[in-house]
N, C-alpha and C positions, 0 to 999 in steps of 0.2 A: 528416519525426520525428527527430530526433536518437535514436540506437541506446540509450543511455543514459535515456530518457524513461520507462522499466517500471522501473530501476532507483532514477531520481529519487524516482517516483510510492510507490514499496513504501519507501523509508525515512522517505517526507515521513507517512506513511499511517501507519506503523508509531510515530511520535512524537507523531503528535498521539493516539493510542490510549492511550500511556502515560500523555501531559499527563490526559488524560482520567480514566483509571482510578486515576493518581495522587491526582487531584484528589477523586476520590471516597473514594478508599482513607484521603488523613488530613485530611478534612472534619468538622469536630465533627458530633455527629449530630443535632441539630438541623437538620444543611442548609447553615449560615450562613456555614461558614468553607472554600468553595471559593476557588480561587485568581481572581483576576481579578475575584475579585466575582460570577462567572456562579452560575444557576440549578442544582438538580438536573438537569433536564431539558433544559438546554443544554451542559451538562458531557458527557450522555450523548448527544447531537446531533452532540459534537465524535466523540467515540468511534465512533458509526455512518459519519459522515463520514470517519472516518481511518482505517476499513476496509475503504468504497469504494474509498476511493486505494489501499491494500494492495491491495485485488483487481483493481481496473485493471491495477494494476502487474505485476502477477502475468500475467493473461490477456495483457500484450504483451509481455513477456519469454518466454512461452509461445509466441506467433507469430513473434518474431525467432527462435527455436530452431527451430521447425516448418521456417520458411523457409528458414535453412540446413543441415538436415537435406536438406529437398528437392534443392537445386543440389548437393549433393554428391555424392549418389544420382544424379544425371546427370551427374553429373563422370566419377564411379567405373562408369559405364555407357559413356560414349563412351572411356573408358580401354579397357575389356574387346575392343570393339572393334575 
Protein backbone atom coordinates (compact mmCIF):
# COMPACT_ATOMS: atom_id res chain seq x y z
CA UNK A 1 0.00 0.00 0.00
CA UNK A 2 1.45 3.41 -0.93
CA UNK A 3 2.50 5.72 1.88
CA UNK A 4 0.04 8.44 0.92
CA UNK A 5 -3.05 6.23 0.86
CA UNK A 6 -4.17 7.40 4.29
CA UNK A 7 -3.87 11.05 3.38
CA UNK A 8 -5.75 10.54 0.11
CA UNK A 9 -8.55 8.70 1.91
CA UNK A 10 -8.82 11.53 4.44
CA UNK A 11 -9.09 14.14 1.70
CA UNK A 12 -11.62 12.09 -0.28
CA UNK A 13 -13.71 11.54 2.85
CA UNK A 14 -13.62 15.22 3.71
CA UNK A 15 -14.73 16.17 0.20
CA UNK A 16 -17.60 13.68 0.37
CA UNK A 17 -18.72 15.07 3.72
CA UNK A 18 -18.51 18.64 2.45
CA UNK A 19 -20.55 17.73 -0.63
CA UNK A 20 -23.24 16.05 1.45
CA UNK A 21 -23.49 18.72 4.11
CA UNK A 22 -23.53 21.56 1.59
CA UNK A 23 -26.22 19.73 -0.37
CA UNK A 24 -28.34 19.47 2.77
CA UNK A 25 -27.71 23.09 3.71
CA UNK A 26 -28.49 24.48 0.27
CA UNK A 27 -31.51 22.28 -0.48
CA UNK A 28 -34.99 23.69 -0.41
CA UNK A 29 -37.07 23.05 2.68
CA UNK A 30 -39.16 20.34 1.08
CA UNK A 31 -36.03 18.29 0.26
CA UNK A 32 -36.44 18.40 -3.51
CA UNK A 33 -33.46 20.59 -4.28
CA UNK A 34 -30.53 18.28 -3.51
CA UNK A 35 -27.63 18.18 -5.95
CA UNK A 36 -27.57 15.40 -8.55
CA UNK A 37 -31.19 14.55 -7.74
CA UNK A 38 -30.33 12.62 -4.57
CA UNK A 39 -32.82 12.07 -1.78
CA UNK A 40 -32.13 13.24 1.76
CA UNK A 41 -31.39 9.67 2.89
CA UNK A 42 -28.89 9.22 0.07
CA UNK A 43 -27.18 12.49 0.93
CA UNK A 44 -26.80 11.47 4.58
CA UNK A 45 -25.43 8.12 3.39
CA UNK A 46 -22.78 10.00 1.40
CA UNK A 47 -21.87 11.96 4.54
CA UNK A 48 -21.56 8.76 6.60
CA UNK A 49 -19.44 7.02 3.94
CA UNK A 50 -17.25 10.13 3.74
CA UNK A 51 -16.74 9.99 7.51
CA UNK A 52 -15.78 6.31 7.30
CA UNK A 53 -13.24 7.12 4.55
CA UNK A 54 -11.82 9.95 6.65
CA UNK A 55 -11.60 7.71 9.74
CA UNK A 56 -9.92 4.90 7.80
CA UNK A 57 -7.36 7.32 6.40
CA UNK A 58 -6.67 8.70 9.87
CA UNK A 59 -6.12 5.19 11.26
CA UNK A 60 -3.74 4.38 8.40
CA UNK A 61 -1.78 7.58 9.09
CA UNK A 62 -1.45 6.71 12.77
CA UNK A 63 -0.28 3.18 11.94
CA UNK A 64 2.43 4.54 9.65
CA UNK A 65 3.49 7.04 12.32
CA UNK A 66 3.68 4.29 14.95
CA UNK A 67 5.81 2.12 12.65
CA UNK A 68 8.15 5.06 12.05
CA UNK A 69 8.49 5.73 15.77
CA UNK A 70 9.20 2.08 16.51
CA UNK A 71 11.94 1.89 13.87
CA UNK A 72 13.44 5.21 15.06
CA UNK A 73 13.38 3.92 18.63
CA UNK A 74 15.26 0.77 17.64
CA UNK A 75 17.81 2.80 15.69
CA UNK A 76 18.48 5.11 18.63
CA UNK A 77 18.87 2.15 20.99
CA UNK A 78 21.39 0.56 18.63
CA UNK A 79 23.37 3.80 18.44
CA UNK A 80 23.61 3.98 22.25
CA UNK A 81 25.30 0.59 22.48
